[in-house]
CHARMM-style PDB file with segment names, atoms N, HN, CA, C and O in Angstrom:
ATOM      1  N   MET     1     170.347  36.237  31.457  1.00  0.00      PROA
ATOM      2  CA  MET     1     170.147  35.946  33.200  1.00  0.00      PROA
ATOM      3  C   MET     1     169.090  35.225  33.006  1.00  0.00      PROA
ATOM      4  O   MET     1     168.156  35.515  32.259  1.00  0.00      PROA
ATOM      5  N   ARG     2     169.206  34.200  33.713  1.00  0.00      PROA
ATOM      6  HN  ARG     2     169.965  33.965  34.320  1.00  0.00      PROA
ATOM      7  CA  ARG     2     168.273  33.082  34.152  1.00  0.00      PROA
ATOM      8  C   ARG     2     167.751  33.015  35.351  1.00  0.00      PROA
ATOM      9  O   ARG     2     168.494  32.472  36.169  1.00  0.00      PROA
ATOM     10  N   LYS     3     166.888  33.321  35.689  1.00  0.00      PROA
ATOM     11  HN  LYS     3     166.285  33.762  35.024  1.00  0.00      PROA
ATOM     12  CA  LYS     3     165.638  34.016  36.587  1.00  0.00      PROA
ATOM     13  C   LYS     3     165.082  31.880  38.015  1.00  0.00      PROA
ATOM     14  O   LYS     3     164.518  30.958  37.425  1.00  0.00      PROA
ATOM     15  N   ILE     4     165.332  31.762  39.137  1.00  0.00      PROA
ATOM     16  HN  ILE     4     165.790  32.510  39.616  1.00  0.00      PROA
ATOM     17  CA  ILE     4     164.414  31.008  39.720  1.00  0.00      PROA
ATOM     18  C   ILE     4     163.717  31.101  40.416  1.00  0.00      PROA
ATOM     19  O   ILE     4     164.106  31.223  41.577  1.00  0.00      PROA
ATOM     20  N   LYS     5     162.522  31.098  40.180  1.00  0.00      PROA
ATOM     21  HN  LYS     5     162.206  30.998  39.236  1.00  0.00      PROA
ATOM     22  CA  LYS     5     161.655  31.107  41.384  1.00  0.00      PROA
ATOM     23  C   LYS     5     161.419  30.492  42.441  1.00  0.00      PROA
ATOM     24  O   LYS     5     161.313  29.273  42.304  1.00  0.00      PROA
ATOM     25  N   LEU     6     161.275  30.965  43.632  1.00  0.00      PROA
ATOM     26  HN  LEU     6     161.360  31.955  43.744  1.00  0.00      PROA
ATOM     27  CA  LEU     6     161.347  30.234  45.067  1.00  0.00      PROA
ATOM     28  C   LEU     6     159.760  29.133  44.962  1.00  0.00      PROA
ATOM     29  O   LEU     6     158.689  29.640  44.631  1.00  0.00      PROA
ATOM     30  N   ARG     7     159.842  28.155  45.183  1.00  0.00      PROA
ATOM     31  HN  ARG     7     160.713  27.743  45.452  1.00  0.00      PROA
ATOM     32  CA  ARG     7     158.481  27.630  45.575  1.00  0.00      PROA
ATOM     33  C   ARG     7     158.276  27.586  47.395  1.00  0.00      PROA
ATOM     34  O   ARG     7     157.214  27.818  47.973  1.00  0.00      PROA
ATOM     35  N   ASP     8     159.618  27.218  48.072  1.00  0.00      PROA
ATOM     36  HN  ASP     8     160.480  27.029  47.603  1.00  0.00      PROA
ATOM     37  CA  ASP     8     159.892  27.838  49.427  1.00  0.00      PROA
ATOM     38  C   ASP     8     160.172  28.845  49.954  1.00  0.00      PROA
ATOM     39  O   ASP     8     159.925  29.860  49.301  1.00  0.00      PROA
ATOM     40  N   GLU     9     160.841  29.031  51.431  1.00  0.00      PROA
ATOM     41  HN  GLU     9     161.041  28.207  51.961  1.00  0.00      PROA
ATOM     42  CA  GLU     9     161.149  30.224  51.810  1.00  0.00      PROA
ATOM     43  C   GLU     9     163.002  30.435  51.235  1.00  0.00      PROA
ATOM     44  O   GLU     9     163.599  31.455  51.581  1.00  0.00      PROA
ATOM     45  N   PHE    10     163.645  29.467  50.454  1.00  0.00      PROA
ATOM     46  HN  PHE    10     163.160  28.639  50.173  1.00  0.00      PROA
ATOM     47  CA  PHE    10     165.005  28.887  49.901  1.00  0.00      PROA
ATOM     48  C   PHE    10     165.664  28.035  48.934  1.00  0.00      PROA
ATOM     49  O   PHE    10     165.164  26.929  48.733  1.00  0.00      PROA
ATOM     50  N   ILE    11     166.471  28.296  48.447  1.00  0.00      PROA
ATOM     51  HN  ILE    11     166.878  29.194  48.610  1.00  0.00      PROA
ATOM     52  CA  ILE    11     166.438  26.858  47.628  1.00  0.00      PROA
ATOM     53  C   ILE    11     167.675  26.325  47.779  1.00  0.00      PROA
ATOM     54  O   ILE    11     167.549  25.908  46.628  1.00  0.00      PROA
ATOM     55  N   LYS    12     168.495  26.031  48.020  1.00  0.00      PROA
ATOM     56  HN  LYS    12     168.597  26.370  48.955  1.00  0.00      PROA
ATOM     57  CA  LYS    12     170.174  25.279  48.492  1.00  0.00      PROA
ATOM     58  C   LYS    12     170.671  25.152  47.144  1.00  0.00      PROA
ATOM     59  O   LYS    12     170.020  24.486  46.339  1.00  0.00      PROA
ATOM     60  N   LEU    13     172.459  26.082  46.577  1.00  0.00      PROA
ATOM     61  HN  LEU    13     172.988  26.623  47.231  1.00  0.00      PROA
ATOM     62  CA  LEU    13     172.415  26.606  45.702  1.00  0.00      PROA
ATOM     63  C   LEU    13     173.258  25.285  44.855  1.00  0.00      PROA
ATOM     64  O   LEU    13     173.836  25.366  43.772  1.00  0.00      PROA
ATOM     65  N   GLY    14     173.119  24.177  45.669  1.00  0.00      PROA
ATOM     66  HN  GLY    14     172.649  24.111  46.549  1.00  0.00      PROA
ATOM     67  CA  GLY    14     173.658  22.785  44.453  1.00  0.00      PROA
ATOM     68  C   GLY    14     172.280  22.498  43.606  1.00  0.00      PROA
ATOM     69  O   GLY    14     172.369  22.364  42.386  1.00  0.00      PROA
ATOM     70  N   GLN    15     171.109  22.413  44.207  1.00  0.00      PROA
ATOM     71  HN  GLN    15     171.037  22.523  45.198  1.00  0.00      PROA
ATOM     72  CA  GLN    15     169.450  22.574  43.565  1.00  0.00      PROA
ATOM     73  C   GLN    15     169.500  23.715  42.539  1.00  0.00      PROA
ATOM     74  O   GLN    15     169.527  23.583  41.315  1.00  0.00      PROA
ATOM     75  N   ALA    16     169.510  25.254  43.486  1.00  0.00      PROA
ATOM     76  HN  ALA    16     169.489  25.361  44.480  1.00  0.00      PROA
ATOM     77  CA  ALA    16     169.925  26.004  41.816  1.00  0.00      PROA
ATOM     78  C   ALA    16     170.692  26.175  40.936  1.00  0.00      PROA
ATOM     79  O   ALA    16     170.709  27.163  40.201  1.00  0.00      PROA
ATOM     80  N   LEU    17     171.712  24.881  40.873  1.00  0.00      PROA
ATOM     81  HN  LEU    17     171.698  24.079  41.470  1.00  0.00      PROA
ATOM     82  CA  LEU    17     172.600  24.912  39.318  1.00  0.00      PROA
ATOM     83  C   LEU    17     171.624  24.485  38.733  1.00  0.00      PROA
ATOM     84  O   LEU    17     171.140  25.249  37.897  1.00  0.00      PROA
ATOM     85  N   LYS    18     171.026  23.265  38.911  1.00  0.00      PROA
ATOM     86  HN  LYS    18     171.419  22.644  39.589  1.00  0.00      PROA
ATOM     87  CA  LYS    18     170.988  22.065  38.534  1.00  0.00      PROA
ATOM     88  C   LYS    18     169.473  22.347  37.636  1.00  0.00      PROA
ATOM     89  O   LYS    18     169.014  21.801  36.633  1.00  0.00      PROA
ATOM     90  N   ALA    19     168.750  23.930  38.885  1.00  0.00      PROA
ATOM     91  HN  ALA    19     169.122  24.373  39.701  1.00  0.00      PROA
ATOM     92  CA  ALA    19     167.040  23.919  38.273  1.00  0.00      PROA
ATOM     93  C   ALA    19     167.990  24.887  37.195  1.00  0.00      PROA
ATOM     94  O   ALA    19     167.642  24.280  36.183  1.00  0.00      PROA
ATOM     95  N   ALA    20     168.472  25.428  36.927  1.00  0.00      PROA
ATOM     96  HN  ALA    20     168.754  25.922  37.750  1.00  0.00      PROA
ATOM     97  CA  ALA    20     168.882  27.014  35.574  1.00  0.00      PROA
ATOM     98  C   ALA    20     169.714  25.835  35.033  1.00  0.00      PROA
ATOM     99  O   ALA    20     170.730  26.354  34.572  1.00  0.00      PROA
ATOM    100  N   GLY    21     169.784  24.320  34.842  1.00  0.00      PROA
ATOM    101  HN  GLY    21     168.958  23.898  35.216  1.00  0.00      PROA
ATOM    102  CA  GLY    21     170.372  23.744  33.641  1.00  0.00      PROA
ATOM    103  C   GLY    21     171.419  23.528  33.162  1.00  0.00      PROA
ATOM    104  O   GLY    21     171.625  22.844  32.160  1.00  0.00      PROA
ATOM    105  N   LEU    22     173.019  24.663  34.501  1.00  0.00      PROA
ATOM    106  HN  LEU    22     172.852  25.219  35.315  1.00  0.00      PROA
ATOM    107  CA  LEU    22     174.171  25.055  34.551  1.00  0.00      PROA
ATOM    108  C   LEU    22     174.730  23.766  35.048  1.00  0.00      PROA
ATOM    109  O   LEU    22     175.947  23.592  34.983  1.00  0.00      PROA
ATOM    110  N   ALA    23     173.776  22.644  35.646  1.00  0.00      PROA
ATOM    111  HN  ALA    23     172.788  22.785  35.699  1.00  0.00      PROA
ATOM    112  CA  ALA    23     174.738  21.493  36.366  1.00  0.00      PROA
ATOM    113  C   ALA    23     174.054  19.981  35.649  1.00  0.00      PROA
ATOM    114  O   ALA    23     172.846  19.810  35.813  1.00  0.00      PROA
ATOM    115  N   GLU    24     174.528  19.347  35.184  1.00  0.00      PROA
ATOM    116  HN  GLU    24     175.510  19.486  35.051  1.00  0.00      PROA
ATOM    117  CA  GLU    24     173.624  18.163  35.200  1.00  0.00      PROA
ATOM    118  C   GLU    24     173.131  17.333  36.163  1.00  0.00      PROA
ATOM    119  O   GLU    24     172.094  16.672  36.097  1.00  0.00      PROA
ATOM    120  N   SER    25     174.298  17.421  37.502  1.00  0.00      PROA
ATOM    121  HN  SER    25     175.140  17.958  37.555  1.00  0.00      PROA
ATOM    122  CA  SER    25     173.818  16.934  38.076  1.00  0.00      PROA
ATOM    123  C   SER    25     174.190  17.028  39.173  1.00  0.00      PROA
ATOM    124  O   SER    25     174.940  17.996  39.305  1.00  0.00      PROA
ATOM    125  N   GLY    26     173.902  16.049  40.741  1.00  0.00      PROA
ATOM    126  HN  GLY    26     173.293  15.263  40.634  1.00  0.00      PROA
ATOM    127  CA  GLY    26     173.721  16.794  41.822  1.00  0.00      PROA
ATOM    128  C   GLY    26     175.598  16.980  41.925  1.00  0.00      PROA
ATOM    129  O   GLY    26     176.130  18.036  42.268  1.00  0.00      PROA
ATOM    130  N   VAL    27     176.351  15.743  41.558  1.00  0.00      PROA
ATOM    131  HN  VAL    27     175.919  14.885  41.280  1.00  0.00      PROA
ATOM    132  CA  VAL    27     177.778  15.604  41.351  1.00  0.00      PROA
ATOM    133  C   VAL    27     178.471  16.607  40.667  1.00  0.00      PROA
ATOM    134  O   VAL    27     179.591  16.993  41.003  1.00  0.00      PROA
ATOM    135  N   ASP    28     177.694  17.135  39.504  1.00  0.00      PROA
ATOM    136  HN  ASP    28     176.785  16.821  39.231  1.00  0.00      PROA
ATOM    137  CA  ASP    28     178.152  17.794  38.785  1.00  0.00      PROA
ATOM    138  C   ASP    28     178.263  19.404  39.587  1.00  0.00      PROA
ATOM    139  O   ASP    28     179.350  19.975  39.493  1.00  0.00      PROA
ATOM    140  N   ALA    29     177.633  19.793  40.018  1.00  0.00      PROA
ATOM    141  HN  ALA    29     176.750  19.329  40.095  1.00  0.00      PROA
ATOM    142  CA  ALA    29     177.660  20.996  41.263  1.00  0.00      PROA
ATOM    143  C   ALA    29     178.212  21.537  42.721  1.00  0.00      PROA
ATOM    144  O   ALA    29     178.573  22.573  43.279  1.00  0.00      PROA
ATOM    145  N   LYS    30     178.019  20.055  42.966  1.00  0.00      PROA
ATOM    146  HN  LYS    30     177.725  19.213  42.513  1.00  0.00      PROA
ATOM    147  CA  LYS    30     179.205  19.668  43.994  1.00  0.00      PROA
ATOM    148  C   LYS    30     180.413  19.818  43.586  1.00  0.00      PROA
ATOM    149  O   LYS    30     181.092  20.324  44.479  1.00  0.00      PROA
ATOM    150  N   PHE    31     181.106  19.572  42.467  1.00  0.00      PROA
ATOM    151  HN  PHE    31     180.554  19.161  41.741  1.00  0.00      PROA
ATOM    152  CA  PHE    31     182.778  19.593  41.633  1.00  0.00      PROA
ATOM    153  C   PHE    31     182.715  21.102  41.568  1.00  0.00      PROA
ATOM    154  O   PHE    31     183.672  21.788  41.927  1.00  0.00      PROA
ATOM    155  N   ALA    32     181.747  21.544  41.176  1.00  0.00      PROA
ATOM    156  HN  ALA    32     180.969  20.987  40.885  1.00  0.00      PROA
ATOM    157  CA  ALA    32     182.171  23.296  40.198  1.00  0.00      PROA
ATOM    158  C   ALA    32     182.073  24.420  41.851  1.00  0.00      PROA
ATOM    159  O   ALA    32     182.738  25.418  42.128  1.00  0.00      PROA
ATOM    160  N   ILE    33     180.964  23.714  42.667  1.00  0.00      PROA
ATOM    161  HN  ILE    33     180.424  22.903  42.443  1.00  0.00      PROA
ATOM    162  CA  ILE    33     181.258  24.758  44.221  1.00  0.00      PROA
ATOM    163  C   ILE    33     182.555  24.416  44.568  1.00  0.00      PROA
ATOM    164  O   ILE    33     183.474  25.129  44.163  1.00  0.00      PROA
ATOM    165  N   GLN    34     182.916  22.865  45.659  1.00  0.00      PROA
ATOM    166  HN  GLN    34     182.170  22.286  45.988  1.00  0.00      PROA
ATOM    167  CA  GLN    34     184.164  22.446  45.582  1.00  0.00      PROA
ATOM    168  C   GLN    34     185.157  23.201  45.483  1.00  0.00      PROA
ATOM    169  O   GLN    34     185.876  23.703  46.347  1.00  0.00      PROA
ATOM    170  N   ASP    35     185.170  23.293  43.749  1.00  0.00      PROA
ATOM    171  HN  ASP    35     184.586  22.885  43.047  1.00  0.00      PROA
ATOM    172  CA  ASP    35     186.228  23.905  43.489  1.00  0.00      PROA
ATOM    173  C   ASP    35     186.610  25.397  43.109  1.00  0.00      PROA
ATOM    174  O   ASP    35     187.685  25.843  42.708  1.00  0.00      PROA
ATOM    175  N   GLY    36     185.417  26.027  43.354  1.00  0.00      PROA
ATOM    176  HN  GLY    36     184.544  25.665  43.680  1.00  0.00      PROA
ATOM    177  CA  GLY    36     185.462  27.760  43.523  1.00  0.00      PROA
ATOM    178  C   GLY    36     184.738  28.526  42.712  1.00  0.00      PROA
ATOM    179  O   GLY    36     184.657  29.754  42.679  1.00  0.00      PROA
ATOM    180  N   LEU    37     184.054  27.459  41.854  1.00  0.00      PROA
ATOM    181  HN  LEU    37     184.120  26.462  41.881  1.00  0.00      PROA
ATOM    182  CA  LEU    37     184.118  27.696  40.820  1.00  0.00      PROA
ATOM    183  C   LEU    37     182.915  29.006  40.622  1.00  0.00      PROA
ATOM    184  O   LEU    37     182.950  29.815  39.695  1.00  0.00      PROA
ATOM    185  N   VAL    38     181.606  28.976  42.007  1.00  0.00      PROA
ATOM    186  HN  VAL    38     181.578  28.318  42.759  1.00  0.00      PROA
ATOM    187  CA  VAL    38     180.764  29.532  42.057  1.00  0.00      PROA
ATOM    188  C   VAL    38     180.912  31.110  43.096  1.00  0.00      PROA
ATOM    189  O   VAL    38     181.644  31.274  44.072  1.00  0.00      PROA
ATOM    190  N   LYS    39     179.974  32.073  42.484  1.00  0.00      PROA
ATOM    191  HN  LYS    39     179.380  31.939  41.692  1.00  0.00      PROA
ATOM    192  CA  LYS    39     179.599  32.892  43.144  1.00  0.00      PROA
ATOM    193  C   LYS    39     178.210  33.098  43.594  1.00  0.00      PROA
ATOM    194  O   LYS    39     177.165  33.113  42.944  1.00  0.00      PROA
ATOM    195  N   VAL    40     178.462  33.271  45.012  1.00  0.00      PROA
ATOM    196  HN  VAL    40     179.311  33.258  45.540  1.00  0.00      PROA
ATOM    197  CA  VAL    40     177.078  34.192  45.404  1.00  0.00      PROA
ATOM    198  C   VAL    40     176.949  35.177  45.665  1.00  0.00      PROA
ATOM    199  O   VAL    40     177.228  35.298  46.858  1.00  0.00      PROA
ATOM    200  N   ASN    41     176.521  36.518  45.027  1.00  0.00      PROA
ATOM    201  HN  ASN    41     176.294  36.419  44.058  1.00  0.00      PROA
ATOM    202  CA  ASN    41     176.769  37.807  45.662  1.00  0.00      PROA
ATOM    203  C   ASN    41     178.024  38.265  45.659  1.00  0.00      PROA
ATOM    204  O   ASN    41     178.645  39.009  46.418  1.00  0.00      PROA
ATOM    205  N   GLY    42     178.317  37.644  44.589  1.00  0.00      PROA
ATOM    206  HN  GLY    42     177.813  37.039  43.973  1.00  0.00      PROA
ATOM    207  CA  GLY    42     179.981  38.484  44.510  1.00  0.00      PROA
ATOM    208  C   GLY    42     180.955  37.801  45.052  1.00  0.00      PROA
ATOM    209  O   GLY    42     182.147  37.967  44.791  1.00  0.00      PROA
ATOM    210  N   LYS    43     180.385  36.802  46.024  1.00  0.00      PROA
ATOM    211  HN  LYS    43     179.417  36.667  46.235  1.00  0.00      PROA
ATOM    212  CA  LYS    43     182.251  36.430  46.596  1.00  0.00      PROA
ATOM    213  C   LYS    43     181.845  34.665  46.723  1.00  0.00      PROA
ATOM    214  O   LYS    43     180.763  34.132  46.967  1.00  0.00      PROA
ATOM    215  N   VAL    44     183.204  34.063  46.445  1.00  0.00      PROA
ATOM    216  HN  VAL    44     184.083  34.496  46.247  1.00  0.00      PROA
ATOM    217  CA  VAL    44     182.880  32.741  46.333  1.00  0.00      PROA
ATOM    218  C   VAL    44     182.649  32.191  47.552  1.00  0.00      PROA
ATOM    219  O   VAL    44     182.773  32.612  48.703  1.00  0.00      PROA
ATOM    220  N   GLU    45     182.056  30.507  46.767  1.00  0.00      PROA
ATOM    221  HN  GLU    45     181.955  30.165  45.832  1.00  0.00      PROA
ATOM    222  CA  GLU    45     180.430  30.118  47.822  1.00  0.00      PROA
ATOM    223  C   GLU    45     181.243  28.644  47.483  1.00  0.00      PROA
ATOM    224  O   GLU    45     181.348  28.319  46.300  1.00  0.00      PROA
ATOM    225  N   THR    46     181.811  27.767  48.548  1.00  0.00      PROA
ATOM    226  HN  THR    46     181.725  28.032  49.509  1.00  0.00      PROA
ATOM    227  CA  THR    46     182.449  26.947  49.020  1.00  0.00      PROA
ATOM    228  C   THR    46     180.636  25.644  49.283  1.00  0.00      PROA
ATOM    229  O   THR    46     180.406  24.473  48.980  1.00  0.00      PROA
ATOM    230  N   GLN    47     179.966  26.542  49.840  1.00  0.00      PROA
ATOM    231  HN  GLN    47     180.153  27.493  50.086  1.00  0.00      PROA
ATOM    232  CA  GLN    47     179.352  24.881  50.424  1.00  0.00      PROA
ATOM    233  C   GLN    47     177.927  25.146  49.522  1.00  0.00      PROA
ATOM    234  O   GLN    47     177.201  26.107  49.265  1.00  0.00      PROA
ATOM    235  N   ARG    48     177.987  23.536  49.171  1.00  0.00      PROA
ATOM    236  HN  ARG    48     178.576  22.755  49.380  1.00  0.00      PROA
ATOM    237  CA  ARG    48     176.450  23.194  48.453  1.00  0.00      PROA
ATOM    238  C   ARG    48     174.918  23.557  48.852  1.00  0.00      PROA
ATOM    239  O   ARG    48     173.903  23.772  48.190  1.00  0.00      PROA
ATOM    240  N   GLY    49     175.250  23.524  50.395  1.00  0.00      PROA
ATOM    241  HN  GLY    49     176.074  23.350  50.933  1.00  0.00      PROA
ATOM    242  CA  GLY    49     174.289  23.605  51.005  1.00  0.00      PROA
ATOM    243  C   GLY    49     173.964  25.136  51.175  1.00  0.00      PROA
ATOM    244  O   GLY    49     173.072  25.399  51.982  1.00  0.00      PROA
ATOM    245  N   LYS    50     174.503  26.056  50.593  1.00  0.00      PROA
ATOM    246  HN  LYS    50     175.228  25.842  49.938  1.00  0.00      PROA
ATOM    247  CA  LYS    50     174.484  27.337  51.031  1.00  0.00      PROA
ATOM    248  C   LYS    50     172.641  27.603  50.367  1.00  0.00      PROA
ATOM    249  O   LYS    50     172.139  27.259  49.297  1.00  0.00      PROA
ATOM    250  N   LYS    51     172.044  28.350  51.566  1.00  0.00      PROA
ATOM    251  HN  LYS    51     172.452  28.629  52.436  1.00  0.00      PROA
ATOM    252  CA  LYS    51     170.756  28.232  51.379  1.00  0.00      PROA
ATOM    253  C   LYS    51     170.225  30.286  50.941  1.00  0.00      PROA
ATOM    254  O   LYS    51     170.260  31.361  51.538  1.00  0.00      PROA
ATOM    255  N   LEU    52     169.745  29.704  49.398  1.00  0.00      PROA
ATOM    256  HN  LEU    52     169.716  28.830  48.912  1.00  0.00      PROA
ATOM    257  CA  LEU    52     169.075  31.438  48.096  1.00  0.00      PROA
ATOM    258  C   LEU    52     168.403  31.899  48.932  1.00  0.00      PROA
ATOM    259  O   LEU    52     167.483  31.384  49.567  1.00  0.00      PROA
ATOM    260  N   TYR    53     168.746  32.704  48.967  1.00  0.00      PROA
ATOM    261  HN  TYR    53     169.493  33.123  48.450  1.00  0.00      PROA
ATOM    262  CA  TYR    53     166.481  33.483  48.951  1.00  0.00      PROA
ATOM    263  C   TYR    53     166.491  34.537  48.415  1.00  0.00      PROA
ATOM    264  O   TYR    53     167.425  35.335  48.324  1.00  0.00      PROA
ATOM    265  N   ALA    54     165.212  34.624  47.936  1.00  0.00      PROA
ATOM    266  HN  ALA    54     164.453  33.976  48.010  1.00  0.00      PROA
ATOM    267  CA  ALA    54     164.756  35.973  46.836  1.00  0.00      PROA
ATOM    268  C   ALA    54     166.227  37.059  47.238  1.00  0.00      PROA
ATOM    269  O   ALA    54     166.921  37.254  48.236  1.00  0.00      PROA
ATOM    270  N   GLY    55     166.183  37.513  45.986  1.00  0.00      PROA
ATOM    271  HN  GLY    55     165.619  37.355  45.175  1.00  0.00      PROA
ATOM    272  CA  GLY    55     167.586  38.825  45.574  1.00  0.00      PROA
ATOM    273  C   GLY    55     168.500  37.997  45.705  1.00  0.00      PROA
ATOM    274  O   GLY    55     169.462  38.716  45.975  1.00  0.00      PROA
ATOM    275  N   ASP    56     168.825  37.048  45.697  1.00  0.00      PROA
ATOM    276  HN  ASP    56     168.043  36.464  45.478  1.00  0.00      PROA
ATOM    277  CA  ASP    56     170.778  36.686  45.702  1.00  0.00      PROA
ATOM    278  C   ASP    56     170.688  36.082  44.149  1.00  0.00      PROA
ATOM    279  O   ASP    56     169.836  35.651  43.372  1.00  0.00      PROA
ATOM    280  N   GLU    57     172.083  36.326  44.202  1.00  0.00      PROA
ATOM    281  HN  GLU    57     172.776  36.676  44.833  1.00  0.00      PROA
ATOM    282  CA  GLU    57     172.203  36.426  42.842  1.00  0.00      PROA
ATOM    283  C   GLU    57     173.483  35.336  42.445  1.00  0.00      PROA
ATOM    284  O   GLU    57     174.380  35.471  43.277  1.00  0.00      PROA
ATOM    285  N   VAL    58     173.735  34.553  41.662  1.00  0.00      PROA
ATOM    286  HN  VAL    58     173.007  34.443  40.986  1.00  0.00      PROA
ATOM    287  CA  VAL    58     174.824  33.179  42.040  1.00  0.00      PROA
ATOM    288  C   VAL    58     175.323  33.313  40.328  1.00  0.00      PROA
ATOM    289  O   VAL    58     174.525  33.390  39.394  1.00  0.00      PROA
ATOM    290  N   PHE    59     176.979  33.319  40.185  1.00  0.00      PROA
ATOM    291  HN  PHE    59     177.627  33.257  40.944  1.00  0.00      PROA
ATOM    292  CA  PHE    59     177.298  33.653  38.898  1.00  0.00      PROA
ATOM    293  C   PHE    59     178.056  32.258  39.335  1.00  0.00      PROA
ATOM    294  O   PHE    59     178.499  31.820  40.397  1.00  0.00      PROA
ATOM    295  N   PHE    60     177.976  31.761  37.915  1.00  0.00      PROA
ATOM    296  HN  PHE    60     177.616  32.117  37.052  1.00  0.00      PROA
ATOM    297  CA  PHE    60     179.313  30.915  37.207  1.00  0.00      PROA
ATOM    298  C   PHE    60     179.133  30.238  35.414  1.00  0.00      PROA
ATOM    299  O   PHE    60     177.982  30.188  34.980  1.00  0.00      PROA
ATOM    300  N   GLU    61     179.728  29.993  34.941  1.00  0.00      PROA
ATOM    301  HN  GLU    61     180.663  30.033  35.294  1.00  0.00      PROA
ATOM    302  CA  GLU    61     181.005  29.643  33.934  1.00  0.00      PROA
ATOM    303  C   GLU    61     179.681  31.377  33.120  1.00  0.00      PROA
ATOM    304  O   GLU    61     178.578  31.183  32.608  1.00  0.00      PROA
ATOM    305  N   GLY    62     180.234  32.544  33.267  1.00  0.00      PROA
ATOM    306  HN  GLY    62     181.130  32.701  33.683  1.00  0.00      PROA
ATOM    307  CA  GLY    62     179.851  33.546  32.528  1.00  0.00      PROA
ATOM    308  C   GLY    62     177.498  33.513  32.334  1.00  0.00      PROA
ATOM    309  O   GLY    62     176.580  33.675  31.531  1.00  0.00      PROA
ATOM    310  N   GLU    63     177.754  33.241  33.496  1.00  0.00      PROA
ATOM    311  HN  GLU    63     178.500  33.109  34.149  1.00  0.00      PROA
ATOM    312  CA  GLU    63     175.835  33.054  33.539  1.00  0.00      PROA
ATOM    313  C   GLU    63     175.349  33.405  35.181  1.00  0.00      PROA
ATOM    314  O   GLU    63     175.780  32.913  36.223  1.00  0.00      PROA
ATOM    315  N   THR    64     174.603  34.137  35.034  1.00  0.00      PROA
ATOM    316  HN  THR    64     174.252  34.537  34.187  1.00  0.00      PROA
ATOM    317  CA  THR    64     173.589  34.784  36.044  1.00  0.00      PROA
ATOM    318  C   THR    64     172.479  33.928  36.958  1.00  0.00      PROA
ATOM    319  O   THR    64     171.594  33.326  36.350  1.00  0.00      PROA
ATOM    320  N   ILE    65     172.508  33.894  37.838  1.00  0.00      PROA
ATOM    321  HN  ILE    65     173.227  34.383  38.332  1.00  0.00      PROA
ATOM    322  CA  ILE    65     170.826  33.388  38.100  1.00  0.00      PROA
ATOM    323  C   ILE    65     170.450  33.979  39.198  1.00  0.00      PROA
ATOM    324  O   ILE    65     170.917  33.728  40.309  1.00  0.00      PROA
ATOM    325  N   GLN    66     169.553  34.829  38.944  1.00  0.00      PROA
ATOM    326  HN  GLN    66     169.174  35.033  38.041  1.00  0.00      PROA
ATOM    327  CA  GLN    66     168.282  36.169  39.983  1.00  0.00      PROA
ATOM    328  C   GLN    66     167.099  34.749  40.500  1.00  0.00      PROA
ATOM    329  O   GLN    66     166.434  34.049  39.736  1.00  0.00      PROA
ATOM    330  N   ILE    67     167.163  34.675  42.094  1.00  0.00      PROA
ATOM    331  HN  ILE    67     167.703  35.244  42.715  1.00  0.00      PROA
ATOM    332  CA  ILE    67     166.808  33.685  42.632  1.00  0.00      PROA
ATOM    333  C   ILE    67     165.136  34.646  42.388  1.00  0.00      PROA
ATOM    334  O   ILE    67     165.473  35.538  41.611  1.00  0.00      PROA
ATOM    335  N   THR    68     163.705  34.827  42.666  1.00  0.00      PROA
ATOM    336  HN  THR    68     163.431  34.102  43.298  1.00  0.00      PROA
ATOM    337  CA  THR    68     163.443  35.513  43.200  1.00  0.00      PROA
ATOM    338  C   THR    68     161.753  35.044  43.501  1.00  0.00      PROA
ATOM    339  O   THR    68     161.535  33.870  43.202  1.00  0.00      PROA
ATOM    340  N   GLU    69     160.859  35.620  43.910  1.00  0.00      PROA
ATOM    341  HN  GLU    69     161.035  36.574  44.152  1.00  0.00      PROA
ATOM    342  CA  GLU    69     159.775  35.368  44.997  1.00  0.00      PROA
ATOM    343  C   GLU    69     158.673  34.571  43.970  1.00  0.00      PROA
ATOM    344  OT1 GLU    69     157.600  34.162  44.415  1.00  0.00      PROA
TER     345      GLU     69
END
């Protein structure tokens, strides 16, 4: 499990994928999200601007990202 520590109140989904090293660029993150390959808290998420807060979990390519404060 990878952890991302928030610097602000939230982080956007596309930024979280890049920060965790699961997407090389914003474009890669955008297509993965649009294609329905990313889940947030167990549900498929197709909005790359989805705001993630402490306690949220992102699932992508067999990896879990946990958002922490």
